[in-house]
C-alpha positions in Angstrom: -98.1 -9.5 80.1 -101.0 -11.9 79.7 -103.3 -9.8 81.9 -102.4 -6.5 80.1 -102.9 -7.9 76.6 -106.6 -8.3 77.0 -107.1 -4.9 78.7 -104.8 -2.8 76.4 -105.1 -4.5 73.1 -108.1 -6.8 73.4 -105.9 -9.7 72.4 -105.4 -13.1 73.9 -102.3 -15.2 73.7 -103.2 -18.7 72.7 -99.7 -20.2 73.0 -96.9 -19.8 75.4 -93.5 -20.6 73.9 -91.2 -21.6 76.7 -87.6 -22.6 77.3 -88.4 -25.5 79.6 -88.9 -23.5 82.7 -91.9 -25.3 84.3 -92.3 -22.6 87.0 -93.4 -19.9 84.6 -96.0 -21.9 82.8 -97.4 -23.4 86.0 -97.8 -19.9 87.4 -99.6 -18.8 84.2 -101.9 -21.9 84.3 -102.8 -21.2 88.0 -103.5 -17.5 87.4 -105.9 -18.1 84.4 -105.5 -14.6 82.9 -108.4 -15.2 80.3 -110.8 -17.1 82.5 -111.8 -20.4 80.9 -109.6 -19.8 77.8 -106.6 -22.2 78.1 -103.1 -21.1 77.1 -101.1 -23.9 75.5 -97.5 -24.4 76.0 -95.0 -24.9 73.1 -91.3 -25.6 73.6 -88.8 -23.6 71.7 -86.9 -26.0 69.3 -83.6 -24.4 70.0 -84.0 -24.8 73.7 -85.1 -28.4 73.3 -82.1 -29.1 71.1 -79.8 -27.5 73.6 -81.2 -29.5 76.5 -81.0 -32.7 74.5 -77.4 -32.0 73.4 -76.4 -31.2 77.1 -78.0 -34.5 78.3 -76.3 -36.5 75.5 -73.0 -34.8 76.4 -73.4 -35.8 80.0 -74.2 -39.4 79.1 -71.1 -39.6 76.9 -68.9 -38.1 79.6 -70.2 -40.7 82.2 -69.6 -43.5 79.7 -66.1 -42.4 78.9 -65.3 -42.2 82.7 -66.8 -45.7 83.2 -64.7 -47.1 80.3 -61.5 -45.5 81.7 -62.2 -47.0 85.1 -62.9 -50.5 83.6 -59.7 -50.3 81.6 -57.7 -49.3 84.7 -59.2 -52.2 86.7 -58.4 -54.7 83.9 -54.8 -53.4 83.7 -54.4 -53.7 87.4 -55.8 -57.2 87.4 -53.5 -58.2 84.6 -50.5 -56.9 86.4 -51.6 -58.7 89.6 -52.0 -62.0 87.7 -48.6 -61.5 86.1 -46.9 -61.0 89.5 -48.7 -64.0 90.9 -47.5 -66.1 88.0 -43.9 -64.9 88.5 -44.1 -65.6 92.2 -45.4 -69.1 91.6 -42.6 -69.8 89.1 -40.0 -68.7 91.7 -41.6 -70.9 94.3 -41.6 -73.9 92.0 -37.9 -73.4 91.2 -37.1 -73.4 94.9 -38.9 -76.7 95.5 -36.3 -79.5 95.5 -37.0 -82.7 93.9 -37.0 -85.6 96.4 -33.9 -87.7 96.3 -34.2 -91.3 95.2 -33.4 -93.6 98.0 -31.0 -96.3 97.2 -31.1 -99.8 98.6 -28.0 -101.8 99.5 -28.1 -104.0 96.5 -28.6 -101.2 93.9 -25.0 -100.3 93.4 -23.2 -102.1 90.5 -20.7 -104.8 91.5 -17.1 -103.7 91.0 -15.3 -105.6 88.3 -11.8 -105.2 89.6 -10.3 -104.9 93.0 -8.9 -101.5 92.2 -12.4 -100.2 91.8 -13.3 -101.6 95.2 -10.3 -100.0 96.9 -11.1 -96.7 95.2 -14.5 -96.7 96.7 -13.4 -97.7 100.1 -10.8 -94.9 100.2 -13.3 -92.2 99.4 
């Protein structure tokens, strides 16, 4: 198209409006259809906007996935901590308090002989 324009219409394109395809413009720059005359590249606003929107959408999607993953990990950790606390409470309930050892002289002295016989009989 660029080569034919100078031959057929004696016109030169000064600008190339592209959609972000670097291959086409690089081939045009290497071919040099007008000799030393340089064709400048312009990006189409709609294509630039579309590319930007797509990239932003991808970033949002990755952030949402990371947030979901972080929430799931936090919930899992919370459940694990809760189970550990319950397990620790059960273990503490099972632990018996050590008995207080009595010495021989610690028992109260019986006031009556009937109290004494009652203890002996038991």
